[in-house]
C-alpha positions, 0 to 999 in steps of 0.5 A: 542810561545805566548798565545793571548786572552785566546785562540789563539797561535802565532809564529812570523816567521824571516822576511828574510823568509817573504821576501824571499816568497815576503808575505805581511801582511794580505795575507792568508796563508795555514798551513798543519799538517804532519803525523810525527806531524809536520806543513808545511807552504805555502805561498798564491798562487799568480797569475804568470805572463803569461811568466812563464807559458809558455817554449820555445823551440828553434829548427834547422833543426839539430834537430832530432824528438826524441830531440824534443819530449823529449823537448816537453815532459819534459817541459809537466811534468815540469808543463807548461802551454803554450810549444811554438815551434819555429825556427830562421827565417827558416820553421819548417821541416815537419818531425818535425811538424808531429812528435809533432803533433803525440806526442800531439794527442797520449801521452800528456792528455789536451793538443792541437796545438792551434797555428801553422804556418811556424815557430812556434808551440803553444802546450796548456795544457787545462785540469785541475786537477779536471777534471780527478782526479788523482785517476780516472786516476790511476784507468783508467791506471791499468784497461787498463794495467791489461787488456792488460796483460789478451788480451795479452795471450788470443791473445797468446793462439789463436795466433791471430796476429789482436788481438794482434795488439789491445793489442800493441796499447794499450800501448800508451794510458797506456803512455798518463795517465803516462805522465798526472799523472807525471806531476801532481805529479810533480805540487803536490809537491811544491803546497798544493792545489793541493796535496789536489786535488789528496788526496795525505797526503804529498809531500813525497807520490808523490814519492810512486805515481811515483813509481807506475805510473812508474811501471804500465807502465813497466807492459803494456810494457810487455803485449805489448812485449807478443803481439809482440811475436805471430808472431814468434809463429809456429803453436800453442803453445802445450796445456799442457804449454798454461796451465802453462802459463795462470795459471801463467798469472792469479796469475800475474793478481791477485798480480797486483790488490791486489797491487794496492788495498794495495795502494788505501786502505793504507793496510800494511797487504796486501802489505806484502801479495802481496810480499809473493804470488809473491814469489810464481809466481817466483818459479813457473816461475822457475820450469817450465822454469827448465823443458821446454826442448829446443827440445820443439816446440816454447820454445825460445817464451815460455820462453820470455812470462814466463820471462815477466810475471814473471817482471809483478809479481816482479813489483807489488811487487814495487807497494806494497811496496810503501802500506807497506812504507807508512802505516808502523806506522800502525803496530809499537809502539812508546816509 
């Protein structure tokens, strides 16, 4: 470390590092201060060649629709802006084309098929992060999943299959936001400007938020499962039991909401309280389960629904643990 001019400090960087990252004299670099008092140095973002933004997936008639979907989603999550699906001198099977079109329409935010021929489909990612911020996407995803749980219980109480089908359809929207957010988290790990735009403090935050996104998706899945079980109900669930289900549902939704709030407000104490409340929900679920007789009408469906609600509460613990882990520094002292 050297002092230059009385107010500027200079530190030298090994030449082989400079060569590795192809940094030239006079270029700007970004220095990020981390919470552990370390500094991270990022080279200037360079305009990459177009081919580096393009993923080419070669398809054959032997490839299943699910295989093509997995490859496209993997390329999308990896951050490619253009994804091309092409064949070698044969027509793209109509089944594959329909699957790709439905995938883009239903599951991938900000993407469009911009070119289509018998041997080539080009998908382009049009949405940039500033147009739909991470916080906005997270809030929408949480609100949709939260609403799904409430709507699923309401449709269960009324044995309204049509209403339940609407809940099931909402699951696709949650998955769309999940894919979009995971894509941005992947990009943020290696890009300081994206990390800053997303409002995250350090690259390791991406791990915690990836957990949050995954758990919200699973909560939506369980809400969808509750809705799917409605068609198997014989008559209606006995009112006394239904009231107990509603009570646990309300508590599961409450801890879900508080876990998200704990993360957004960086509140360690609230994260701790969520974990304690979830344990109470689990104990109540076990009590109802133990008192439920096998001869009870719709007992099998009731058990499945109670398990779904317990799992929703347990996923809320995972979310709250992100708030606890990320903010442990707020409650400990160091020697």
